[in-house]
C-alpha positions as CSV (number, residue, x, y, z in Angstrom):
1,M,-161.3,-127.3,-9.4
2,N,-161.3,-125.2,-12.5
3,D,-159.6,-121.8,-12.1
4,K,-162.7,-119.9,-13.4
5,V,-164.8,-121.6,-10.7
6,K,-162.2,-120.8,-8.0
7,A,-162.3,-117.1,-9.0
8,L,-166.1,-117.1,-8.7
9,L,-166.0,-119.0,-5.4
10,S,-163.6,-116.4,-4.0
11,I,-166.1,-113.6,-5.0
12,L,-169.0,-115.5,-3.5
13,E,-167.2,-116.1,-0.2
14,S,-166.4,-112.4,-0.1
15,A,-170.1,-111.7,-0.5
16,G,-170.8,-113.7,2.6
17,F,-171.6,-117.2,1.2
18,S,-170.0,-119.9,3.2
19,H,-167.9,-122.6,1.5
20,D,-170.1,-125.3,2.9
21,D,-173.3,-123.6,1.6
22,L,-171.7,-123.4,-1.9
23,A,-170.3,-126.9,-2.1
24,G,-173.0,-128.5,-4.3
25,T,-173.5,-125.5,-6.6
26,V,-169.8,-125.0,-7.0
27,A,-169.5,-128.7,-8.0
28,E,-172.3,-128.2,-10.5
29,L,-170.6,-125.1,-12.0
30,N,-167.3,-126.8,-12.1
31,D,-168.7,-129.8,-14.0
32,A,-170.4,-127.5,-16.5
33,V,-167.3,-125.5,-17.1
34,N,-165.1,-128.6,-17.5
35,D,-167.7,-130.2,-19.9
36,G,-168.3,-127.0,-21.9
37,K,-172.0,-126.9,-21.0
38,S,-174.3,-124.0,-20.2
39,T,-175.8,-124.0,-16.7
40,S,-177.4,-121.6,-14.2
41,I,-177.6,-121.8,-10.5
42,Q,-179.6,-119.8,-8.0
43,L,-178.3,-118.6,-4.6
44,V,-180.3,-117.0,-1.8
45,S,-178.3,-113.9,-1.2
46,P,-176.9,-113.1,2.2
47,G,-177.7,-109.4,2.9
48,A,-175.5,-107.2,0.7
49,A,-174.4,-109.9,-1.7
50,A,-176.3,-108.2,-4.6
51,R,-173.5,-105.6,-4.8
52,Y,-171.1,-108.4,-5.9
53,I,-173.1,-109.0,-9.1
54,K,-171.2,-106.3,-11.0
55,R,-167.9,-107.8,-9.8
56,I,-168.9,-111.3,-10.9
57,N,-169.9,-109.9,-14.3
58,D,-166.7,-107.8,-14.7
59,E,-164.1,-110.3,-13.4
60,N,-165.5,-113.6,-14.5
61,V,-166.7,-115.8,-17.4
62,F,-170.0,-116.1,-15.5
63,T,-172.9,-113.7,-15.6
64,A,-174.9,-112.8,-12.6
65,R,-178.1,-111.0,-12.0
66,F,-180.5,-110.2,-9.2
67,R,-183.8,-112.1,-9.3
68,H,-186.7,-110.1,-8.2
69,S,-189.4,-111.5,-5.9
70,D,-192.1,-111.2,-8.5
71,E,-190.1,-112.9,-11.3
72,P,-190.9,-116.5,-12.0
73,D,-188.4,-119.0,-10.8
74,L,-187.5,-120.4,-14.3
75,L,-184.7,-122.6,-12.9
76,N,-187.3,-124.5,-10.9
77,N,-189.9,-124.5,-13.7
78,E,-192.2,-122.0,-11.9
79,S,-194.8,-120.6,-14.3
80,N,-195.4,-116.9,-15.0
81,D,-198.5,-117.1,-12.8
82,E,-196.6,-118.4,-9.8
83,R,-194.8,-116.2,-7.3
84,I,-192.0,-117.0,-4.8
85,E,-193.5,-118.1,-1.5
86,N,-190.2,-118.2,0.4
87,P,-189.5,-114.7,1.6
88,N,-185.8,-115.5,1.7
89,Q,-185.8,-115.8,-2.1
90,D,-186.6,-112.1,-2.4
91,S,-182.9,-111.7,-2.7
92,C,-181.8,-114.4,-5.1
93,I,-178.8,-114.2,-7.3
94,V,-178.8,-116.2,-10.5
95,V,-175.3,-117.1,-11.8
96,S,-175.0,-118.5,-15.3
97,Y,-172.3,-120.0,-17.5
98,D,-172.6,-120.1,-21.3
99,P,-169.5,-121.3,-23.1
100,A,-170.8,-119.8,-26.4
101,K,-170.5,-116.3,-24.9
102,Q,-166.8,-116.7,-24.1
């Protein structure tokens, strides 16, 4: 696994995400970093994980932001007129990687 992804994984596990829950998304990020491709993932945040967004942004090559419940889910091609129906997604974190911004 890429060192950049390992560092992100450590932060996400500190935020309360389990290693098992992150397995698929971490693999996707690892592939993107290794291939030099941009990607974004979306994680349903456990409780206070939003406070780790600043840490991800400060300590990593990734950017993270909180996705508000009334914001379209662009990662899943949701239009501007659609809203999140899953109440758990009120606390989503979007983590992105863009090699051009390194």
